[in-house]
N, C-alpha and C positions, 0 to 999 in steps of 0.2 A: 599424254599430255599430263603433267603434273596439276594436281589442286591447287596450287599458288599460284602456276601459270593463267589456270583458267579464271581463278580469281581476279587477277589483274586485267585481265581481258574483260572478263565481266564489265569492273569499276570503271574502264575506260568508254567502253559501250554505254554505259550509263551517265556518264559524264556528256558525250556526244551528244546523246538523247536530249540531255536537260540544257547543251547550250544551243541546240538549234529550236528548242522549245522556246527558249528565252530571248531569243534575237530574230523570232519568227520571220515574217516575209524580209526581212532585209538579208539573209542568206539565201533563202530559196529563190527569190525573186531576182531577174536580170535584166535589165534593159537589152532591149533587141534592136534591131535596124530592118526597118520594113518599107514599101514604098506602096504608096494609095495605087490600086488600080482601078477603082471604079467609084464613082460617086454620083450621084443626079442630083440634079437642084431641088428635085421635088421630095426629098426626104433627106431627114437626118444621119442616114446610117450609110456608111461607106465600107469598104473592103481594102484590107492590107494583105500584102503578099509579103511574107517573112522566110526564112530558109527552114522552119520548122512546119510552114503550110500557112494556111490563110486565116486571118482575124477578120471577124464583123464589130467593127463599132459604130456608137453612136457620138455624134459630136454634141457637145453641151456647151461650149463658149471657147472665148479665145478664137485663135486664128484658126479660119476655116480652112480646110485641107482641099487641096485640088489633085486632079488624077496626074500623076506623076511625081508629086511630092514625097520625099523621102521622110519618115518619121521614125523619132527613135524615144523608148521609153518602155514601161513593164504593161504591153499590151497581151502578154500571155498568162494572166491571172486575171478572174472576173473581179469586177465592181469599178468604181469611178477611178481615173487615173489622170494624172497631171502628164502629158506627154509633150515630146519639142518635135516642132518642124523645121528639118534641118534646111531644108529648101528655102522656107519662107524666113528662119530665124526667129521665131515666136513659139510661144506655148500655146497649147489648146487643152481644154477639157473633155475627156471621152467617158463613154459608158462602155466598157467589155462586155458585150454580148455573148462572144464565144471565141474559142480560138483553137489553131492546131487542126485546122478542118481541109478537107479536101476542095477542090476548084467545085466540083458538084454539089455539096453541101452547102458552102458557103454561098452559092448563088441561090439554092433554095430554100435557106434562110434569109437573104437577103429579100426575096420576093416575097416570103413570109410575112414580114415587118414593113414591108414599102407597097406592097399592091395588095 
């Protein structure tokens, strides 16, 4: 490979890195769809199943989800998120405790938080 070609490739890579850095979560985060598979009345945490695995979310306000509700939003990254309950047609605020978990691991984490 010629030196000029390597320099052009290097510049393109640098531009891509700068672009990803400046756009932040908007490029890297994506809304996903999931189903609430477990929720207890005695705990603010609930479990969502998505194509990537299970997520453990803590409800902070807005629409309170129920088992079977379909939700959409960025619950595959940590922190406070505003997500949408497609079943109820309303928004809710959650704290994403963890995501991309196996069924066994999400149950362990749920039990740590709720019992």
